[in-house]
Residue, then its C-alpha position, 0 to 999 in steps of 0.5 A: m749467973t749472979k755471981k757472974i754480974k757480981l763479979r763482972s761489976l766488981l771487975i769493971g768498978g776496979f777498973f775505973t777506980l784504978l783509971f781514976v786513981v792514975l788520972i789523980a796521980k798524973v794531976y798531981w805530978i804535973q800540978v806539983v812535981d813538974a809544975s815549976w818545970l812546965l811553967e818555965q817551959a810555957e814562958e819560954k813559948w809564951e815569950t819571944d826575944k827579938i835581937i834588934a841589929p844596930v846600924r854599922g857606922t858610914i865611913l867618909d872621906r875628909n870632904n864627907k863623901v861617903l866611901a862605906e855604908e849600910g844599905t837594903a840587900y835582897t836574899v833569894t829563897l826557894n821552897p822545895k817542898m812547894i816547887d816539888g808540887l809545881h813540878a817547876a825546878d828545872d824551869i826555876a833553875r834555869g831562869l834564876a841562873d840567867i839573873l844571878k850568873e856572876s863573872d866567875v861561874t858558867k851558867a850551867t854550873l850555876e843552874n846544876k847548884i840552883r836545881e839542887l837547891a830547888t829539890r833539896k830535903k830536910p836532913d832525915g831525907s823525910d820530906f822536902a826542905v820549905n826554906v833554902e837560900i841560894r848562896n853566893e849569887g842570891w844572897k844580899i844582891d842589890k835592888e836591881k837583881a832583886d826587881q829582875v828576880r821579881d818579874f821572873i816570879a811574875t812571868m813563872q806564875t802566869r807561865l803557871n796558871k796562877s795568881a799574882k798572889t800565888n807562892i810558886g816556892i820563890g821568895i826574896v827577903e829584905e836584908k841589911k849589907r854594907y855597901y862600898p859606892g866607890e866599888t874598888l875606890a879605896a879598896h884596900i883602905l876600907g877592907y870589907t864586911n863579909k855576908e855575915g857582917k863580920a869585919s874581915l880587912g882594912l879599916e873595916l876590921k880595924l875599927d869594927d868595935t867603933l863601927k859596929g854598934v851595940p845590938g838592942m833587944l825586944s822581948y815580949e809575951k805571946d799566945g800559941k799562935g804567936v800573936e802579942l797578949p794584950d797588956a803583955k810585958v814588953d822589954f825594950k833595949p834599944a840598939e846603939d848605932g855604930n859610930n861614923v868615921r871620917l877619913t883624912i883621904d880625899k875621894n878625888i885624889q884617890f881616883y886620880l891615884e887609881s886611875a893613874l896606876a891603871k895606865v901605868n898598869d897596862k903599859w908596863h904590866p908590873k906584878s904590883l903597883t903601889a901609891i901614896a899620897v900625903d900631905p907633907q906638913t901633916m903626914e894626913i893619908l890623902g890617898m892610898a892605893n894598890t893594883p892588883t886591886f879588887n871590889p869589896n862589894t864582891y869580894w868572894t870573886i877574887k881567887d888570889q889571896s895576894d890581891f887584898k894585901n895593902n903593899a903600901v904598908a904591909s910589903r917590904y922591898e929594897p928601896g934603891s936610890t930613894f933611899k939616898i936621901v937619909t945619906l943626903a940629909g945626914t952629910v948636909e946636916e953634918g956640914l960634909f956635902n960641898p955640892n962641888e967638890m969633885y970625885q971620880s965616878g964609875m967604880i969603888r972598892v970597899q974591902d974585897r968588893e967592887l960597887h959600881d954606879h948603874n952604868r958601871v963606867g960612870w962619867g968620869k970625874i964629876s961633882y957630888l951634886d952631878g952625882l945626885k942628879r945621875s944617882s950616881n952609887v959612887a957618890f953616896v958610897k963615898l959620902g956615906i962611908e968615908k964623910l959620914t962614917q958608918p955609925k952616924l949612918k946607922s944614926y940617921i937611918e934609925k932617926f928616919g925611923f926605918n928601923e921601926k913601924t910608923n904606927i900608922d892606924m891601919p892593920n897589917e903594918v910591918s917593920g923595916l928591917i935593918d941588919m948591916k954587919y960589914p963595911s960593904e953592907y953599910a956601903t950598898a946601905t947608902y943607895g938602898q940595897g943589901k940589907v936595908v929593906v924598908t916600907a913604902i910608908q917609911q919612905t913616905a915620911a922620911y921624904a915628907a921630913m925634907a918637905n916640912g921643915g925636918k919633922l918626922m910625921w906620924p902618918h895617919i888615915v883616920k881624922d874624926i869619929l863622929d856621932p851618927k846622929t848629930g854628926k858632931t865630932i866624938q874625937s879628933f886625931a892631930p897630926q903628931v911630930v915624932r921627932q925633929v930629924v934634921s934642922e929646918k935649914t938642912a931640909a930646905t936645902v935638900s929639897g933645893y937638890l931634889e929639886q934639881v934632880v927633876s929640873d935639870q933637863d939634861i942630866g936629872t934622872g927626874k926629869l920626866a917629873y918636871m911640871e910646867g908651872y910648879r916647882v917639883a923635888g924629887k927622887t927616882g929609885t931602881a933596885n935590883l931583885v933576888l928572886p925566889g930561890e935565887k942567891t944573886y941579885s937578878t940582872n933584869t929585874w926591877v922594883i922602880s920608884f919615884i917619891g916626889y912633892a910640889p910645890v917646893e916653896d910650899p909643899k902640899i902634897l907629896v906622892t910615892l910610887i912604886a912598880d914591882q918587876p914592870d916589863l922592861g924588856g931587860n933596859y933598866h934605861l926605861g925606868g925612869q918612864v914607868l912612873a914619872p907620868a904617873f907622878k905628873d897626872i896625880v900631883g898636876e890634877s891635885l894641885q888644881y883641884m886644891g886650888v894651888k897657885s902655880s910657882k910662878q903665881t907665888q913668885m909674882v904675889a911675893k914680888e908685890a908683896n915686897k913693894l908694901k910701905v908701912p902706912n904712918f899710923m902715929e897720932m891715930t887712935s888704936a880703933n883707926a890704927k886697926a881700921a887702916a892696918k886691915e885696909s892694908n892687909l897688914s898684921l898689927e899689934v898694939f900695946g898699952k894704954g893711951e889715946q893715940v898711938v905714940e910710937q910704931f915699928p916699923k917707921p912709915g914708908t919702911e918696905i915690907l912684906s905683908t906678912q910682917r907684924i907692925y907694932v904701935a905703942m899707945q904709951n912709952v914703951t919704956e913704960m911697959p914690960l916686954p911681952n911674952l914672945v913663947g911661940r914667936s919666931l927669932r926674927d918676931a922676937v928680935e923685932a919686938c925686943s928693938f921695938f920695947k928697947v930691950d937688949c935680948q939675948t937668944s941661945g939656940e935656934g927656932y922658936v922662942s921656949d923661954q924667956t927671962s927679964s930683968g933691969e928696969g927702963e932703957g937698961r932692961s935685958a932679956t934672954l930668950t931660949l929657942k927651940p926647934l920648929s918640932d917643939k914649938p910650943a903654942v903661941t900665947g898671944t899678946k895684946 
């Protein structure tokens, strides 16, 4: 018995000893061997890192009206585990489907989808899921729909005999989303950000680095329940919000464009429409629109991806007669266009090809100006091939930039395609068919050059980058001259001819764009199409275009309109009726909105200005002379030092325009040096030379870019070098 007791004690003692050894070893392993790893894991559990999302920058129009901004959104979530306990999946599916249904999905389809989400299980199938989002219909919805969901939750709580505080498995999570208050307004310009917040199209994508900002970080220590520990270490890096972007577009003019296109679309049912409005003096984009269009707030409802394409910059087309601007400008610049010279219209042969006017038989023997008004192809073949010649024609096409991108600050721009090899291809290029394929923005820039004095300008749509907190300008984008393509005189002459295309109500192809009260210059275009799979031009399918600007004497707006395959019923003569009314609507509303006086009012103002007479400034003090000039709204320049005016130009009583400069001297002009005339026009420079009794010789044309003087007293002379408007230096000013 004693031996058994001793053996049992020994076994029990050995067991506890072994257990103690194992425990000691485990403690050693935990505290020594695994200590660093476990501490690291614990710290990961104790520390919480939160990403602080920045606010995406706002996109504004030129007048600071919001086009795109961050807004509050709401996402509907389901808790299948809780819904199963209430046996409410069917009722919830029906109720939410009523609220969240969108036009592109049937209620039955959405109801089945929500029912599937409300009964979803975990990936391993062990239990019901606890948090499921309803995408896309219930994802980032607006406040109105979110309020309807809240009302439905309250209804279900009553139906299930639950209190208002009881969770029935439907949740609403507040989030941020991109909001476009104008809906379809400027959609192709703005693009969109998707529901994950990723920029996907348009300026949202192009300017993503500017708009998106930099995320911040918040890091702190917590206990096992997730509560922040007292005196915990907190690291905080604030988010940097994205910069705001101000565009050149005007929200009102954008609206005029889109409204006009909607009317054209309803009446003529084209495959697509494109419109561009610019300030031709700066090539700032005032508006840009396309149809079909889309709503960036619901971009996912668009089935045809081509609807997202901005045809204004991303599509090429054979321009037709609007391209005649190149041939016309080239021949005028080279002194080859005689508007009264006669030619035989109808048909012309170039090697083995016969090329015809659009009516094929022509109008007999007519003048080249009438050929322009009637949009005669034969006239432009003769002008471009026989007078201008092939090499110079190609040179002017390149000068106008049709062989390169405009580098507009928008995504997905394509270049034109110029590829003439044979005489017949050069011939058809003179009137915009065959081997010339261009973009709408290239055409717009070319016509703007005629409106602004011969300058090819860089088209741009971003005006400023702004600080989101202070609103101060971080970066501005000024107008840029690419090159002078023709002289200022040529541009003015071409504008006069284009005005007659519109104003001649008998034969002008642009006569339907005529506007009472404003002088309009413009050109129509009708280009036959080669349809997919075909090798020859279609006889009843066209691209119709119109490009024009107003008022001719001081253009404030230029509009390009293109209709791809409108339904003309096979009658191309209807082409002139497609876009002219839209042009008149857009330009008429825009000029009134901008406060531009009618051409008649402008002429009356100019006539009144001619009646101004120069006051007598002699013996006045400098201060009194300036005050008298200001009262008469005259531009006065004072030179020299003295107590009273001793000389003036022009003489008192001379009739002048109110814009003409007046010079007065406080001392003898021969005692003063000729002022710096750099940046002055030829007229201003010659007047200054006359006043200072300096013999001035000039070379070049345009504005003074350099001057050199020699001699003394009344024997002084100066040489002035002038350069075109595009090279005009800044006026330095004189006193």
